C-alpha positions as CSV (number, residue, x, y, z in Angstrom):
1,M,27.7,122.1,150.3
2,P,31.3,121.8,149.3
3,Q,33.2,118.5,149.2
4,A,35.4,117.6,151.8
5,P,39.1,117.8,150.7
6,V,40.5,114.3,149.6
7,S,44.2,113.2,148.7
8,N,45.4,113.4,145.4
9,T,45.5,109.6,145.4
10,T,41.7,109.2,145.9
11,A,40.9,111.9,143.3
12,W,43.1,110.2,140.5
13,F,41.3,106.9,141.5
14,R,38.1,108.5,140.8
15,V,39.4,109.8,137.5
16,I,40.7,106.4,136.6
17,A,37.3,104.8,137.1
18,L,35.5,107.4,135.0
19,A,38.3,106.5,132.3
20,L,37.7,102.9,132.7
21,G,34.0,103.7,132.1
22,A,35.0,105.6,128.8
23,F,36.8,102.5,127.9
24,I,33.8,100.3,128.2
25,F,31.3,102.7,126.7
26,N,33.5,103.2,123.5
27,T,34.4,99.6,123.2
28,T,30.7,98.5,123.1
29,E,29.8,101.1,120.5
30,F,32.8,100.1,118.2
31,V,33.2,96.3,119.0
32,P,30.5,95.3,116.4
33,V,33.0,96.7,113.6
34,G,35.0,93.4,114.5
35,L,32.1,91.2,114.9
36,L,29.7,91.8,111.7
37,S,30.8,88.8,109.8
38,D,29.9,86.5,112.8
39,I,26.9,88.0,113.6
40,A,25.5,88.0,110.0
41,M,26.5,84.4,109.8
42,S,24.6,83.5,112.9
43,F,21.5,85.2,111.7
44,R,21.9,84.3,108.0
45,M,22.1,88.0,106.9
46,E,24.3,90.0,104.6
47,T,27.2,91.6,106.4
48,A,26.4,95.0,105.0
49,E,22.8,94.6,106.4
50,T,24.1,93.8,109.9
51,G,26.1,97.1,109.6
52,L,22.8,98.8,110.2
53,M,23.0,98.0,113.7
54,I,26.0,100.7,113.9
55,T,23.7,103.2,112.2
56,I,20.7,102.7,114.5
57,Y,23.0,102.7,117.5
58,A,24.6,105.9,116.5
59,W,21.3,107.6,115.6
60,V,19.6,106.7,118.8
61,V,22.6,108.4,120.4
62,T,22.0,111.5,118.4
63,L,18.4,111.9,118.9
64,A,18.7,110.9,122.7
65,S,21.6,112.7,123.9
66,L,20.5,116.4,124.2
67,P,16.7,115.7,125.4
68,I,18.0,113.2,128.1
69,M,20.7,115.5,129.2
70,L,17.9,118.4,129.6
71,L,15.7,116.0,131.4
72,T,18.3,114.8,133.9
73,R,20.1,118.0,134.1
74,N,18.8,118.5,137.9
75,I,19.6,114.8,138.8
76,E,22.5,114.3,141.2
77,R,25.5,113.2,139.1
78,K,26.4,110.1,141.1
79,K,23.0,108.7,141.1
80,L,22.6,109.5,137.4
81,L,25.7,107.6,136.7
82,T,24.7,104.6,138.6
83,G,21.2,104.5,136.7
84,T,23.0,105.0,133.5
85,F,25.4,101.9,134.3
86,L,22.3,99.7,135.3
87,L,20.6,100.1,132.2
88,F,24.1,99.4,130.1
89,I,24.5,96.1,132.1
90,A,21.1,95.0,131.7
91,S,21.0,95.9,127.9
92,H,24.4,93.9,127.4
93,L,22.9,90.8,129.2
94,L,20.1,90.9,126.7
95,S,22.5,91.1,124.0
96,S,24.3,88.1,125.2
97,Q,21.1,86.0,125.0
98,A,19.7,87.5,121.7
99,G,18.1,84.6,119.6
100,N,17.5,87.0,116.5
101,F,18.5,90.4,115.1
102,T,15.4,92.2,116.2
103,V,16.4,91.3,119.9
104,L,19.9,92.3,119.5
105,M,18.5,95.9,117.9
106,I,16.4,96.1,121.1
107,S,19.1,95.6,123.4
108,R,21.5,97.9,121.4
109,F,18.7,100.6,121.8
110,G,19.0,100.5,125.6
111,I,22.7,100.7,125.3
112,A,22.6,103.6,123.1
113,L,20.4,105.3,125.7
114,A,22.9,104.7,128.4
115,H,25.9,105.9,126.0
116,A,23.8,109.2,125.5
117,V,23.8,110.0,129.3
118,F,27.3,109.0,130.0
119,W,29.2,111.0,127.4
120,S,26.8,114.0,128.1
121,I,28.1,114.1,131.8
122,T,31.5,112.3,132.1
123,V,33.8,115.0,130.4
124,S,32.8,117.7,133.0
125,L,32.8,115.0,136.0
126,S,36.2,114.1,135.3
127,I,37.2,117.8,135.8
128,R,35.4,118.1,138.8
129,V,36.8,115.1,140.9
130,A,40.5,115.8,139.3
131,P,43.2,117.0,141.5
132,E,43.4,120.6,142.0
133,G,45.2,122.0,138.9
134,R,45.1,118.9,137.1
135,K,42.3,119.3,134.9
136,A,43.8,118.9,131.7
137,Q,45.6,115.7,132.8
138,A,42.2,114.2,134.0
139,L,41.0,114.9,130.1
140,G,43.8,113.2,129.0
141,L,43.2,110.2,131.1
142,L,39.6,110.2,130.0
143,S,40.9,110.5,126.4
144,T,43.3,107.4,127.2
145,G,40.3,105.3,128.1
146,T,38.8,106.0,124.6
147,V,42.2,105.2,122.9
148,L,42.3,102.0,124.8
149,A,38.9,100.9,123.8
150,M,40.4,101.0,120.0
151,V,43.7,99.5,121.0
152,A,42.6,96.9,123.2
153,G,38.7,96.8,123.6
154,V,37.7,96.3,120.1
155,P,40.4,93.8,119.1
156,M,39.9,91.7,122.4
157,G,36.2,91.8,121.8
158,R,36.8,90.5,118.3
159,M,39.1,87.6,119.5
160,L,36.7,86.7,122.4
161,G,33.8,86.5,119.7
162,Q,36.2,84.4,117.5
163,L,36.7,82.0,120.4
164,L,33.6,81.8,122.4
165,G,31.0,83.5,120.0
166,W,30.1,86.9,119.8
167,R,27.5,86.8,122.4
168,M,30.3,86.2,125.0
169,T,31.9,89.5,123.9
170,F,28.7,91.3,125.1
171,L,28.4,89.4,128.3
172,G,32.1,90.0,129.0
173,I,31.5,93.8,128.7
174,A,28.6,93.4,131.0
175,I,30.7,91.7,133.7
176,L,33.4,94.6,133.2
177,A,30.8,97.4,133.4
178,G,29.3,95.7,136.7
179,L,33.0,95.8,138.3
180,T,33.5,99.4,137.3
181,L,30.1,100.5,138.7
182,L,31.0,98.8,142.3
183,V,34.4,100.9,142.0
184,L,32.6,104.2,141.1
185,V,29.9,103.7,143.9
186,R,32.5,103.2,146.4
187,T,34.7,106.2,145.5
188,L,32.6,108.9,144.0
189,P,31.2,111.5,146.3
190,R,27.7,113.1,146.0
191,L,28.0,115.4,142.9
192,P,25.2,117.9,142.7
193,S,24.5,119.0,139.3
194,Q,26.2,122.2,138.0
195,N,27.0,124.3,135.0
196,T,24.9,121.9,132.8
197,G,23.1,124.5,130.9
198,S,19.5,124.5,129.9
199,I,17.0,124.8,126.9
200,S,17.8,128.4,126.9
201,S,21.6,127.8,126.1
202,L,20.8,126.4,122.9
203,P,20.3,129.8,121.0
204,V,23.2,131.1,122.8
205,L,25.3,128.2,121.4
206,A,23.8,128.2,118.1
207,R,25.0,132.0,117.7
208,R,28.6,131.1,118.3
209,A,30.0,130.6,114.7
210,S,33.3,128.9,116.0
211,L,31.2,126.3,117.6
212,T,28.9,125.5,114.8
213,R,31.8,125.5,112.3
214,I,33.2,122.8,114.5
215,Y,30.1,121.0,114.4
216,M,29.8,121.0,110.7
217,L,33.4,119.9,110.4
218,T,32.9,116.9,113.0
219,L,29.8,115.8,110.9
220,L,31.8,115.9,107.6
221,I,35.1,114.1,108.7
222,I,33.4,111.3,110.9
223,T,30.9,110.4,108.2
224,G,33.9,109.9,105.9
225,H,35.7,108.0,108.4
226,F,33.0,105.7,109.3
227,T,32.0,104.9,105.5
228,A,35.2,102.7,105.6
229,Y,36.1,102.1,109.2
230,S,32.6,100.4,109.7
231,Y,33.3,97.8,107.3
232,I,37.1,97.3,107.6
233,E,36.8,93.8,109.1
234,P,34.8,92.3,106.0
235,F,36.9,94.7,103.7
236,V,40.2,93.1,104.9
237,Q,38.6,89.7,104.5
238,D,36.8,89.8,101.4
239,V,38.2,92.7,99.3
240,A,41.9,92.3,100.5
241,A,41.4,88.4,100.6
242,R,43.2,88.1,104.1
243,E,42.6,85.6,106.9
244,N,40.7,86.5,110.0
245,T,43.8,86.9,112.0
246,F,45.1,89.5,109.9
247,A,41.7,91.8,110.2
248,T,42.5,91.4,113.9
249,I,46.2,92.7,113.3
250,I,44.6,95.6,111.6
251,L,42.2,96.6,114.3
252,L,45.1,96.3,116.7
253,L,47.5,98.5,114.8
254,F,44.7,100.9,114.1
255,G,43.8,101.2,117.9
256,G,47.4,101.1,118.9
257,A,48.1,104.2,116.7
258,G,45.5,106.1,118.7
259,I,48.1,106.2,121.5
260,L,50.6,107.8,119.1
261,G,48.0,110.3,118.1
262,S,47.1,111.3,121.9
263,L,50.7,111.8,122.2
264,V,51.0,114.1,119.1
265,F,48.0,116.2,120.2
266,S,49.4,116.4,123.9
267,R,52.5,117.8,122.3
268,F,51.2,120.1,119.7
269,G,47.6,120.7,120.4
270,N,47.9,123.6,122.7
271,R,50.4,125.3,120.2
272,S,48.5,125.5,116.8
273,P,45.3,123.0,117.4
274,S,43.7,124.4,114.1
275,L,46.7,123.7,111.9
276,L,47.1,120.2,113.8
277,I,43.4,119.3,112.9
278,T,43.7,120.6,109.4
279,L,46.9,118.4,108.6
280,A,45.1,115.4,110.3
281,C,42.2,115.7,108.0
282,A,44.2,115.8,104.9
283,V,46.1,112.9,106.1
284,L,42.9,110.7,106.9
285,A,41.5,111.7,103.6
286,S,44.7,110.3,101.9
287,C,44.7,107.1,103.8
288,L,41.0,106.4,102.8
289,A,41.8,107.1,99.1
290,L,44.9,104.7,99.4
291,L,42.8,101.9,101.1
292,L,42.0,99.9,98.0
293,P,45.5,100.3,96.3
294,A,46.9,99.2,99.7
295,T,45.3,95.8,99.6
296,F,48.1,94.6,97.2
297,S,50.8,94.7,100.0
298,D,50.4,93.4,103.8
299,V,53.0,96.1,104.8
300,L,51.3,99.1,103.0
301,L,47.7,97.8,104.5
302,C,49.4,97.9,108.0
303,S,51.2,101.2,107.5
304,L,47.9,102.8,106.3
305,S,46.0,101.5,109.4
306,V,48.9,103.1,111.6
307,I,48.6,106.4,110.1
308,W,44.8,106.5,109.7
309,G,44.6,105.5,113.4
310,L,46.9,108.3,114.5
311,S,45.0,111.0,112.3
312,I,41.3,110.1,113.5
313,M,42.6,110.3,117.2
314,V,44.1,113.7,116.7
315,I,41.0,115.0,114.9
316,G,38.7,113.6,117.9
317,L,40.8,115.1,120.6
318,G,41.1,118.5,118.6
319,M,37.4,118.7,118.1
320,Q,36.6,118.0,121.7
321,A,39.1,120.4,123.0
322,K,37.5,123.3,120.8
323,V,34.1,122.6,121.7
324,L,35.1,122.9,125.7
325,E,37.0,126.1,124.7
326,A,34.0,127.6,123.0
327,A,31.3,126.7,125.6
328,P,32.7,126.8,129.0
329,D,29.5,128.1,130.5
330,A,27.4,125.1,129.2
331,T,29.7,122.0,128.8
332,D,27.1,119.6,129.1
333,V,24.7,120.8,126.5
334,A,27.7,121.6,124.2
335,M,29.1,118.1,124.7
336,S,25.6,116.6,124.2
337,L,25.4,118.5,120.8
338,F,28.9,117.3,119.9
339,S,28.1,113.6,120.8
340,G,25.0,113.8,118.8
341,I,26.6,115.2,115.8
342,Y,29.4,112.7,116.0
343,N,27.0,110.0,116.2
344,V,25.2,111.4,113.2
345,G,28.5,111.1,111.3
346,I,29.2,107.4,112.8
347,G,25.5,106.5,111.5
348,A,25.5,108.3,108.2
349,G,29.1,106.7,107.5
350,A,27.8,103.1,108.5
351,L,24.7,103.6,106.4
352,L,26.6,105.0,103.4
353,G,29.4,102.3,103.7
354,S,26.6,99.8,103.6
355,K,24.7,101.2,100.5
356,I,28.0,101.5,98.8
357,S,28.9,98.0,99.5
358,L,25.6,96.5,98.4
359,I,25.3,98.7,95.1
360,A,28.9,99.1,94.1
361,G,30.9,96.8,95.9
362,M,32.7,96.9,99.2
363,S,35.9,97.8,97.5
364,H,34.5,101.3,97.0
365,V,34.0,102.3,100.7
366,G,37.4,104.0,101.2
367,Q,37.2,106.1,98.0
368,T,33.8,107.2,99.0
369,G,35.1,108.2,102.4
370,A,38.0,110.0,101.0
371,L,35.6,112.2,99.0
372,L,33.9,113.4,102.4
373,A,37.3,113.6,104.1
374,F,38.6,115.8,101.4
375,S,35.7,118.1,101.8
376,A,36.3,118.2,105.5
377,F,39.8,119.2,104.7
378,A,38.8,122.0,102.6
379,W,36.3,123.0,105.3
380,C,39.3,123.3,107.8
381,V,41.2,125.6,105.3
382,M,38.3,127.8,104.9
383,V,37.1,128.0,108.4
384,F,40.5,128.1,110.2
385,R,41.7,130.7,108.1
386,R,38.6,132.7,108.5
387,D,39.3,132.5,112.2
388,A,43.0,133.4,111.9
389,D,41.9,136.5,109.7
390,A,39.3,137.5,112.5
391,L,41.9,137.5,114.9
392,Q,44.3,139.6,113.0
393,L,41.7,142.2,112.2
394,R,40.8,142.3,115.9
395,A,44.6,142.8,116.8
396,W,44.6,145.7,114.1
397,L,41.6,147.4,115.4
398,L,42.8,147.1,119.0
399,S,46.2,148.8,118.1
400,R,44.4,151.5,116.0
401,V,42.3,152.3,118.9
402,A,45.2,152.4,121.3
403,R,46.9,155.0,119.3
404,Q,44.0,157.4,119.4
405,P,44.9,160.4,121.9
């Protein structure tokens, strides 16, 4: 049954509420980056050991994304979103009361399950509830919620943890999620499941070479990025020998640069997305390679953080746009796979960074991540050039056919 027409104001309010949800879910995934030292101290653990909570979270999302999406593909979307938020809130309340690392990991397991569902359905939902002809702007707003998680969510979560203890950060996220849920329940209409795809979509998507190439590129670049980013807080404090406040400044600059990255992508993304992603991979790889040398200067370290944050945002938005373009007939399945692969990269990067820190020292996380990022850049050059060659060949063949009598 078609939905009754609504005003643009109501439609935008729904999109904003979903964007706020994106802000909350991305904040909680990455906020441990700014709290690792405090969590490690409270449980008398090594900082590199507590970094495994990022790995396990990411891999739960990876393993759960596609199965949960397939199991819930026929559930009405408003009901599914409500259940997802309830699990998210309950798990955060448990995090805020965690007396040991095991309980904290159990709570993060529940949050990761909610994360898997949320990002499998939210991109397509934001398009469905957007005003007519404003789908691109709705996606941009959803991306803004993601950007703000890095700009404000992670630094504010760290500052709250510094002032009141890291458990209060998770309690604050639970409260904000509860308020957002009330807004969503009041504003969203009934949203029957549609165009989700099914298990039969997997072989079809697997045969789309452009899609599998994007997935491979995502895995490479995100692993490289999170090898260093997962440990940026202890890196700044222990390797760069700066105070706690400087680590917060670095996180703020990194997140704020995401806004610039979003603007760059909105300006050039439609014109030449492949070139933009390729250049961003090269810039990110260079930033990681220069991370250790930059520790000798506050200005260099801050500048590097801005350029790094800008480039990873461009890459993330570019990958998401290419996935949606390659799979318009099975958006939920394709985005579940993308979310899963993205989180494989997060988990692998955090694990690799942990191992490098324990074996060779935390000073080497940037250089290790740079090797993977440069590999991603080389993959970009090969893949996108191949795509360009294929387009030229197709154009040539069509021109030859058109000349036939």
